[in-house]
N, C-alpha and C positions, 0 to 999 in steps of 0.2 A: 586628714592625716593627723595622728597623735604622736607624741614624743615622750621619751624618758631620758633622764640624765644620770650618767654614771660618774661618780667622783672617786678618784684614787689618790689617797694621801700617801705619797711616797716619802723616801728618806731625804731627797734633795728638793722636792717640789710637789705640787698638787696638780693633777690633770683632771679636767672635766670634759666629758663628751656628750653630745646630743644625738640620740638614735631614734629613728622612726620605726613604725610598726613592721616594716619589711626588713629591719636589721641594718639599714643604711646609716652610716655615721655621717651626720649632716654638719658637724662642726666640732672643733675641739679647742681648748685653751689651757695653757699651762702657766703656772706661777711658781717662782723659786722661793725658798727660805733658807736660812743659814743654819749651819751646825755650830755648836758651842763645844770646843775641845780645849778646855783650860789646862788639863793635865794629861799625861800619857795614859791611854786606856779609857779616858772619859769621852763620852759623846752624848750631848744633850741638845734639846731644842726648846724654844719658847712656844708653848701651846697657843698663845695669842696670835703668833705669826701664822700658824696653821689656819686659824679662823679667818683672819684678815685676807690671806691669800686665797683661801677657798671661795670666799664671797667674791673676791676680785675676779677669780677665774669664771665663776658663774655669771657675773655681771658682764664680763667681756664676751662670753659665749652668747648671751642673750642680746647684747647690744648689736651684734651683727645681724640678728634676725628678730627684731622686736615684735614682729607680727605673730611670732610663735608663743608669746607670753601666756596666752590662754590655753595653749595646746600641750603644755608640759603636764602630764598626768601623774608622773611618779619620779622619785629621786632615790637613789641608794648609793651606798658607800663601800669602798675597799680601803684598807689601810695597812701600813707597816705594823708588824706584829710585835708583841711583848713589851712595848714601851710603857713606862710607868708615869701616869698623870695622877697627882695627888690633890684632892679637893678638901676644903674645910666644910664646916656645917653650913656656911653660906654659899657653898658651891664655888668658892674662889680657889684659884690655883695656888698651891703652897710653895712650889719650887719649880725650876725648869724640869721638863720631862727627861727621864733617863731612857735612852733608846736601846733598841735590840742589839746594836753592835758595840755597846759600852761593855768593857771587860774588867771593871773594877771589883767584881763580886766573887772572885775565886775563893776567898776565905769563907764566904757565905755558902757557896756551893758545897764545899767540903763539910761544913757544919750540917747542912741539910742531909747530905748523904750519910754522915755518921749517925745522925739522929734517927733517921727513918729506915736506913738500910734498904732491903728489898721491898719493904712496904711502899716506898715512894713509887717504884715502878708499877706495883700492883694497882695503885690508885690512879696514877696519872699517865701510865704507859710511857713515861719519859724519864730521862736522867736529869740530874741537876746540872744545868749549864748556865754560864754567865749571861746569856742572852735573855733568859726567861724572867718573868715578872717577880716571882717570889723572892729570889735572891736580892733583887733591887729593894723590895720592901724591907728585908732584913738589914740591908746596908743602911738604909735611912734610919731604921730603929736604933742601930748601933752608933752611927756617926752623926746623926742629926736628931737627937731625942726631942728637941723643942719643936721640930716639924712633925715628928711621929705622934706627939701628943695631940696635935690638931687634926689628924687625919679622920675624915668622916666618910670618905668614899675614894676608891681608886677607879680609874678608867684607863682604857687603852686609847691610842691616838685618835683613830677615826670615831670612836665612841664619844670622845670629848667634843670633837667638832660637831658631830650630830646633835649632842646635847645643847651646844651653843646655838645651833640653828633651829632646834625644835623645842627646847626646854625640857625634854624627856631624857631620863637616864636609863640606859640599858647596855648590855653587852651580849653579843651573839655567841653561840657555842663554838664556832670555829676560832674566834679570837680568845675566848675563855680557855680553850684547850691548851693554849700556849703560855698560860700563866704559871703552871705547875701548882695550881690550887684547885683544879677541877677533877672530880672523879669521872673519868672518861666513861666507864661502864654505866654508872648511875645517871649521867648527864646532870650533875648537881655539884655545887661547891662542896669541897671536902671539909666538914666540920673537924674531922680528926687532924688534918694538917694545920688548920687555923689554931686549934687548941695547943698542938705541940709547940708552935712557934709564937704563941701569945698574940695572935692576930685577931682583932675583933671581927666576928663573923659579919656584922652589919656593914662593914666597909666594902664587901663584895656586892657589885651591882646586880640588879635583876637580870635573869637570863632569858633570852628570846631566840627564836630561830631566825636565820638570815633573811627569809622571805617575809617575816612578820612586819606588818604595818605598825609603826611606833609613834606616829603623829603627823603633823604638817609643819611647814615652815612658819616660824614666828612672823607676825605681820611686818615688822620693820626689816627683817631679813628678806622677805619676799619682795618688798618694795625696792630695797637696795640692789637685789640681784636681778630685778626685772622680770620676776615670775609672778603670775597672778596667784593670789592666796587660794589655798585649798589643795595644792599639789601634795599628793601622798608621799610620805617619807618611810622607807623601809630600812630595816636594821643593817643589811649588808654583811660583809664578812672580812676575814683576814685576807691580806693581799694574795697569798699563795692559793687560798681556797677560791677566791674570785678569779684569779688567773687560770685556775683549772676549769672553772665554769666557762670562761671566755675562750678556752681552747677546746672545749667539748670533752673534758675528762670527767665523764658522767656515768661510766659503767666499768665493770671488771675488765682488766687487760689493757686499760688506757693509761699511758704514761706521758708525763710532761717534763720538758726541760725549759726552765725559765731563767734567763740571764738578765738581771738588773744590777743594782749595786752588789747584791749577793747573788748567788746562783743556787738553783733548786732543781732537784730531781724528785718528782712527785708522782705517785702511782695510786690510782683508785683502790680503795680497800673496803671490804665488808666485814672482815673478821677482826674484832678488837682484841682478840687473844693471840694474834699471830706473833710468833717469836721473832724479835728483831735484835740485831747485833750492831755494834760499831756506831753507836750514837745516831741511829736512824730514829725518826720521830713518828708517833701516831697521833693524829689530830682529827677532830670533827671536821667534816667537809661543810661548805656552805650549802650544799644540797642536803635537804632534810634527811635525817636518819642514815647518812653515809659517813664514811671516814676516808682518810688518805694517809699513806705512809710517805715520809719525806726525808731526804738527805740534803744538807746545806753546805755550800762553799761560801764562807763569809766574804771573801774578796774576789768576786768574779768580774763583773763590769768595773768594779772599783780598781782592779789591777790594770785594766785597759786604760782607765782614766789616768792612773798613776804614770804609766809608761808614756802616754801622750803628753802629759804635763811635763814630764822629765825630758823627753826627746824633741818634742815639737808642739809647744803649747798653742801656737797660732794656727796650726794646720787642722783641717777637718778630719773626723774619724774615717771618712771614706777614703781620703787621700792617704792617710796613715796606713790603712789596711791594704791599699793597692800594692804597696811594695812587698807585702807578705805573700801575694799570689804567686810570684815567681820563685819563691823559696821552697825547696823540696821538703816533704814531710821529714821531721826530725831536726829542722832548723840548723843543719850542719853541725850536729853534735851538741846542741845547747838545750838544757832543760831548765824550766822555771817552775817553782812551787808558789802558788798564790796565797801565801800565809801572811799577808801584809798587816793584818790586825788579829792574828791568831787563826785558829781553824775550829770547825765544829764536827764535820763528818769526813772520815771516820775517827779523826783525832780531836777529842774535846780538849783543846789546849790553848789557853790564852797567852802563853809565853812564846810559843813558836813563832818564827817570822820567815819571810820569804827568802828564796835562794835562786841564784842563777848559777847553774852548774855546767862547767865545760867551756867557759869563755876563753877565746884565744884571739890573737891579733887579726885574724882574718874575718872575724864576725863584724857585720855591719848592722845598721839600724834595722833593716828588714828582717834579719835573723832574730834580733831581740823581740821584735813585734810578733813574729811567727811563734817564737818560743813561749811568749806570754799567752797567746791564743791557745796553744797546745796545752800549756800548764793548767789553765783554767778548765779545759775540757778533760784533761786527765783527772783533775780533782773531782769533777762531776761524775766521771766514770767510776770512781771509787764507790759512790753511792749505788750506781747501777750494779756493780759487782756484788755489793751486799744484798741488794734485792734478789739477785739471781741465786745467791747462796741460800737465801731464805725460801727459795722455791717459787719465786715469781717469774713468769715468762715475759720477757721484754723484747719484742721483735719490732715494735713500731713506737716512735716517740714524736710527739708534737713539740716543736721548738718555737718559743716566743721570746720577746725582749730583744736585747742587743745582739744576741747570738743568732737571731733569725734575719738580720738585716744585711748579712754578708754571705754570698754564695760560697766563698772560700771556707768560711767558718761552718756553714751548714754541711758541706761535704766532709770537713774535718770531724764534725760530730758523728756523722754516719760511719766514718772509718774507725774512729776510736770507740764509739759505743757498739759497733758491729750490729747495727739495727738500721732499718729505714727511718729517715728523719723527714717529718712532714712540715712544710712551711705553709702558713695560712695566708689567705687573701685578706688584706686590710686588717692585720692583726693589731688589736688595741689592748691586749693584756687584761689586767685586773679591772680597769675602767669599764671594759665591755662586760665582764662578768657582773659587775655591780649594776650596769644598765639592764642586763638580762634578769637579774633578781627583781628589779623594779617592773620590768615588762610582765613577768609572771605574776608579781604581786598585784598589778593593775588588771589582771585577768585577760591579757592579750592571748596568752597561751596556757594550756592546761598543765604544762610541766616544763621544767628546764630542758628536757630532752627535745620536746617539740619546738621550743624556742631556739635551741642550738641548730636544729635542722634548717631553720630559716636564716639564722644570723651568721653561721660559721661555714666557711668554704675553703677548700684546699687550693693552694696556689702552685705547689710543686712537691715532688717527693725525691729525696736523695738516697740512693742506694750505696752501701759500702763498696769501695773499690778494693778487691781482695788483696792486691799487692800492698797497698797502703795500710790496710787493716792488719796484715801480718807484721809489717814494720812497726806500727803503733803498738801492737800487742807486746812486742819485745821492749819497746821504749817504756811502756806502762809499768813493766816489772822493775825497770831501773828507777822510774819515778817513785814507785812505792818504797824504795829503799832510802830515799832522801830524808824522810821524816826521822826515822830511827837513827840515821847516821849523823844528823845535825842537831837533834833535840838538845843534847847536853851543851853544845856550843852556844845555841841561842839562849839557853837558861843562864849561861855564864855572862852573856852579853847584856842580859836584861837590866843589870844594875847601872849600865852606862847610858840607857836610852833617854833619860831626862836631861842629860848634859847638853 
């Protein structure tokens, strides 16, 4: 039996899984790393911690089954999107990485929009938002000119880790599509955008497909991780693209709901000219020559983490959610908006913050927890509504991540989305997608579709309960009013947040 390893570099930690030729997950290891949040809106990480913890996760995984050292044939990666890693000519990191959920770049986004107008969307198929990489580059240029002058290359998080493990510098199309520097239609870096913003073209790394072999582990990394030298390393892809592969979103009509720190509604796409509204994104898929459309809730699982820390930090998530099971849909007249760090879809707004609307003295902890779950799901439903307005038919949704670990939440998704929601057997998210890229790269399967047939299996299907679906449809209309009704209040409060 042969094996591949999938490594997912998330926002809060790294996960490594070992998968055999039949698609069985034979082991997993996770390692955390810290966020650096020195100022309101700032979110950074030390790239060296990514490398250290990735190697530690690989080492732990292999230490459990050292006899498999010679049988690991391939390794691939998934990673958090958009984060800016800056390297000098010696390939040394110049500053902490600025992450996808950092919101300091509003002024730069306005500058990009004013400078390029409609041309930005024509080239990149996306709008200028704080999460993307280009605004971060411009922020460094403006606020840290001494750093800017030393930039010889930028990378995204998983690409930096892969560089440190192999010595080879690349970026795949699915991650490059989230930089706001890629011409989506031409599958090439945009010289026009680089020229407009005085960005040296040479700092953009070489582009490769997600399935491409880009090297092997460096000898000292292989020894430390406990893997025999010669294991092939494949480029991998953005976390959402790999999550889509790991959930079988590989053909038209397939849609994904992924709830991690952020939440994503993602739908397979073949037309790069589709008209999209409301801050939906169009990116390259990790499947070659395919694309996907996507809407994002910035604080999905993050909102659940927040309420757990606030109300019951020592309790397990399972115990916390048990109380919400007995609360009727609507949380006894309580609505929550998950705008804890701003929002992306449909409202690209770094100033807006969350709300609990309808609190009264009869509400208990379980009502608040239920309202948070519903609010996250309502926010994701705004993306689904935009997809449907754009002419996409969404009748079936595969749910992965934190939202797929609770039967109550899965049923809630079916009721609010008004679609069947599919739960997967042994769902491993982006790490499995990365492993599948390695499996196809190693020649185990002729295509990702053939690999998915072997690796991915359904565990259950949740159908909408019409009574609850009707109630949620009414509540959703109320939910959609909260943003416009509270936007000015939150803007006024913004000046007090650093106190």
